[in-house]
N, C-alpha and C positions, 0 to 999 in steps of 0.2 A: 616571412620568414621572423624580421624583426619584431612585430607584434607577438608571434609566440614566443620569441626569447625574452620580450620583457614578462611576459606574463608567467612565463615560467619563474623568471627572478623573481617577480612581488610573490609569486607561492612558496619560495624558497624562503624570503624574508619574513613574512607571515608566520610559516611553520616555524622558522627560529626564535619568534618572537613568542609563539605559545609555548616554545620547550622552554624557555628561558622562565616564562612565569611559573610553570609548573615543576617546580624544583622539590624532589623528595622531601618528606616529613624526616623532622631531625627524631631521633630517639625519644627525645624529654617530649618533642610536641604528641608522636605516638601515644606513647604512654597515656598523657593528660586528655588528650579522645577519647581514647577505648576508658577510662575512667569517666568521664563526663557521658560518653554513651551508655555507658553499664549501668550510671547514677539512675535512668529512668528506666531502663530495663528491670533490672532487680527489683526496684520498689514496684512495678509494676506486675513481676513473677512472684513477691514475696518473699525473695532470698535476703532477707535481711541480716543473718551472719555474713554474706559475702559483701553485703552493701555496707556493711560497718566498716570495712578494712578499706575502704574509699577514702575513709576520713580521720584528722586528726584524733588522738584521744580527747581533744577538748575543740568544741566548732562552733562558730558562731552563726546562729540562724537568725534570719532577719525574712519574717513574710508579713513585718507592719503596714505594707501597701495593702494587703488582702483582709489580714484580720485587726489592725491596728498594733497597740501594745508599744513594745519596745523589743529591740533586738537583743537576744540573748546568749551567752555563750551556754555549753550545754557538752556533757559527756558523752562520747559518741556511742555506749552503749544505751543512755537513756534515751537517747534521739531515735534509737533504732528502736526499742521498747515503746515508746510511743506512736511511731510510724507502724509497727506490728500491732497494735492495738487499735487500729484504725483505717491502715489502707485495703488490707484481707476482709473488710467488712463491706466493702462493695463487690456485687456481683464481676465489676470488669475495671480496671483504669487502663488509661492509655497516656501515659508522657511523651507526647512527639517533637522532638527535639528539632530544632532548623537552624541555619546560618550558623555555624559553630565558629567561634573565632578565636582563636588562642595566641598567649603575648608572653613567650618566657624572656624572664630577665634573671641569670644565674640562677638560685635556686628559688625563687619565686616565681608565680605566672599569675597570670589572671585569664580566664574564661567567660565569655558571654555567647548566649545561646537564646534566641527563640523558642519559644515553649507555648504549646497549647495541651494543659493537663485535662482529662476526660474523665470523667465518676459515672458509672452507671448502676442503680439500683431499683432491683423491681421491674415489670414491665413501662412504667411510666416516668421512673425517677432518674434525672439526668442534672449533671451539673459541670461546667466547663470553667474552667480560667486559662487566659490568654495574657501572655507579657513575655519578658524573657527573664532570664537568670542570670546572674553574677557570682563567679565563682573566684576565689583566690587560692591559689595551691602553694604546696610548700614540697621540694624536695626531702624525701625521707628515704635513705637509702639510695635503693635501685628505684623507688618508686616517688610519687609525686600523690600526696593525701590532700584532701579538701579541709581548709581551714575555716572558711566562710564560706555561706551561701544566701544570696539576697534573692527574692523574687520580687520582681516590678511589674505586679499585676496591671495590668491595661484595659483589661474587658472583661466580661463573664456572662457566661446565658446558661439557661435552666434553673434550676432552684437550687438555694443552699440548703434547704430543709433535709436533703439527704444526708447534710455532713452529721447531723446530730441521730441518726438512726444506724450509720453503718458501726459505728465501735459494738453495738449489742451481737452483731453478726461474725464480728474480725478473727475472734478467739476460735470459733469453730470453723470456720473457712480456712483459716492457718492451719489447723490441725488436718484438713483436706488434703491442704496442697504439699504440706510435708512429710505425708502417708504417702504420699506416690514420687517420693525422694528416689532418685536410682542408688542403692547401697555399693558401695566399691571396695 
């Protein structure tokens, strides 16, 4: 009987610890998490009009770990035009985000997430990059907007050769995607 009571007490303590560690998200953290998850899904779906809403009017984009060069500020409209002229050119893309961590400090926040961005083109064309993204966000009214995004590339697979071919099909593929939109 004594072992049974000790076992029940132990289960209770473990249960209380698990519940204490799984605090509900704050509203701000939920919005940030939703925006970061939407970042990849909207890019993969070609929803650039909506994707642009996740960014501040001016955003710093840093892909130097992958392509060299320098981090640069860009207007969100120009960034969406750049991505719209590139990403829809692939037959498929999948930006897989994992291990999202968010830190909120007043009206500023950071988010860190592991990523594997996979791109397919034609029967044989494949390229993927893995690493992590670092986001800096700022509160804007009831929303949180991305003011900077940095890709820290760690590995690649496949061939970068498909990157040059994708823009040729981007406009046509984006038009097809937009023709399938549901009109409200």
